[in-house]
C-alpha positions in Angstrom: -144.5 -45.6 109.1 -144.7 -46.6 111.8 -148.1 -48.4 112.8 -148.5 -49.9 116.5 -150.7 -52.7 117.0 -152.6 -51.8 121.4 -152.8 -55.5 123.1 -154.6 -54.6 126.4 -154.5 -57.5 128.8 -157.9 -55.9 130.8 -159.3 -55.4 127.4 -158.7 -59.0 126.5 -157.8 -57.1 122.6 -155.3 -56.9 120.4 -156.3 -53.5 118.1 -155.1 -51.9 115.3 -156.1 -48.1 113.4 -159.3 -48.2 115.2 -160.2 -52.5 115.0 -160.1 -53.9 118.0 -159.8 -58.5 117.9 -160.3 -60.5 120.8 -156.6 -61.6 121.9 -155.9 -64.9 124.5 -153.1 -63.4 126.8 -151.0 -65.9 129.8 -152.8 -67.7 131.1 -151.0 -66.0 134.9 -151.8 -62.3 133.0 -149.0 -59.8 131.9 -145.8 -58.9 133.7 -143.3 -56.0 133.2 -140.7 -59.0 134.7 -140.9 -62.0 132.2 -139.5 -65.2 133.5 -138.7 -68.3 131.9 -141.5 -70.3 132.4 -144.0 -67.9 134.2 -147.0 -68.5 131.9 -147.0 -64.4 131.4 -147.3 -62.4 129.1 -144.1 -59.7 128.9 -146.2 -55.4 129.2 -143.8 -53.2 126.3 -142.9 -51.6 123.5 -141.7 -53.8 120.8 -141.5 -53.8 117.5 -142.3 -56.8 115.2 -139.3 -58.5 113.2 -140.5 -61.2 111.3 -143.2 -64.6 110.1 -142.6 -67.7 110.2 -145.6 -69.9 108.4 -146.9 -73.7 107.0 -146.1 -72.6 103.0 -147.6 -76.0 103.2 -151.3 -75.4 104.0 -151.4 -71.0 103.6 -149.7 -71.3 100.2 -147.1 -68.2 99.7 -147.8 -65.4 101.8 -145.8 -61.8 100.8 -145.7 -58.3 102.6 -144.1 -55.8 104.1 -142.0 -57.6 106.5 -139.8 -60.7 106.5 -141.9 -63.8 105.7 -140.3 -67.7 106.2 -141.7 -70.8 106.0 -141.3 -73.1 108.1 -140.1 -77.4 108.2 -140.9 -79.7 110.2 -137.0 -79.1 111.1 -138.6 -76.0 112.9 -137.9 -74.6 116.7 -137.1 -72.2 119.3 -134.8 -72.9 121.8 -136.4 -72.0 125.1 -134.0 -73.5 127.2 -131.9 -70.8 129.8 -128.3 -73.0 129.9 -128.1 -72.7 125.8 -126.5 -70.2 124.0 -129.3 -70.6 121.3 -131.5 -69.5 124.2 -134.4 -67.6 122.4 -133.8 -68.1 119.0 -135.0 -70.0 116.0 -133.3 -73.3 116.2 -133.6 -76.3 113.5 -133.9 -79.7 115.0 -132.0 -82.2 116.3 -131.6 -79.8 119.3 -129.9 -80.9 122.3 -131.8 -78.8 124.5 -135.3 -77.8 125.5 -136.7 -76.3 122.7 -140.9 -74.9 121.4 -142.0 -77.3 118.0 -142.6 -75.2 115.8 -143.5 -77.5 113.0 -147.7 -78.4 114.7 -150.5 -80.9 113.8 -152.5 -78.1 115.1 -153.1 -74.8 113.6 -151.2 -73.0 116.3 -148.5 -72.2 114.3 -149.6 -71.6 110.9 -149.0 -68.5 111.4 -146.5 -66.6 113.7 -145.6 -63.4 114.6 -141.8 -63.0 116.2 -142.0 -59.8 118.7 -138.9 -58.5 119.2 -139.2 -59.4 123.3 -136.0 -60.4 124.8 -133.8 -60.4 122.1 -131.6 -57.1 121.8 -129.2 -58.3 124.2 -131.1 -61.9 125.0 -130.9 -62.2 129.0 -130.9 -65.7 130.4 -134.6 -66.4 131.9 -136.0 -63.2 130.7 -138.8 -65.2 128.8 -138.5 -66.7 125.0 -141.1 -67.6 122.3 -142.9 -64.5 122.7 -144.7 -65.0 119.6 -148.4 -63.8 118.0 -150.0 -67.6 117.4 -153.2 -68.8 115.4 -155.4 -69.6 119.0 -157.0 -73.1 119.2 -160.9 -73.2 119.3 -162.0 -72.5 123.2 -158.2 -71.6 124.5 -158.4 -69.8 127.4 -154.6 -68.5 128.3 -151.2 -68.8 126.5 -148.2 -69.6 128.1 -146.8 -66.5 127.2 -147.8 -65.1 123.6 -150.8 -63.4 122.3 -153.6 -65.8 120.2 -156.0 -64.4 117.3 -158.2 -66.6 115.6 -156.5 -67.2 112.1 -158.8 -64.3 110.3 -157.8 -62.1 112.9 -154.3 -62.6 111.8 -154.4 -62.4 108.6 -156.4 -58.8 109.1 -153.3 -58.1 111.0 -150.8 -59.2 108.2 -152.6 -57.3 106.1 -151.2 -53.9 108.4 -147.9 -54.3 109.9 -144.5 -53.8 107.8 -141.1 -53.7 109.5 -142.0 -50.7 111.5 -144.6 -52.1 113.5 -144.7 -51.8 117.0 -146.6 -53.6 119.9 -147.2 -51.9 122.6 -148.8 -54.6 125.1 -150.5 -53.0 128.3 -151.7 -54.3 131.8 
């Protein structure tokens, strides 16, 4: 069964099954025309691809979607000049990237959104995730961020058919 997650920028809410959570969006709002580095969250309807997580901090996570433990060499390419643009890569990597193994808890759980990945278009935005918000976090670079306990709730609701609808 397809589950829909709704993320509303105006209300700063993410909702699933009539339950809503405070949600952090990109610093400069939302956009239908995402460009790499614009600090905006893309609007639209996107699939949930998989979940990366810190097994060393959280233990084993399992569910109705693919869960992949992170390692210290894991990263995501955000370099518009590389063929690996908007894909998972391993370090060392000769280009710009987002390190997925962080000292803080922000990437302890990363839900990968199917944004700009089928096909990948250079400079249309990369590394669009749902991840853990930092305390007092006001904005992201374009991702959605939730409190860790809210992500745990979400993980119990999502599966390989889940989609997210991000709106203004």
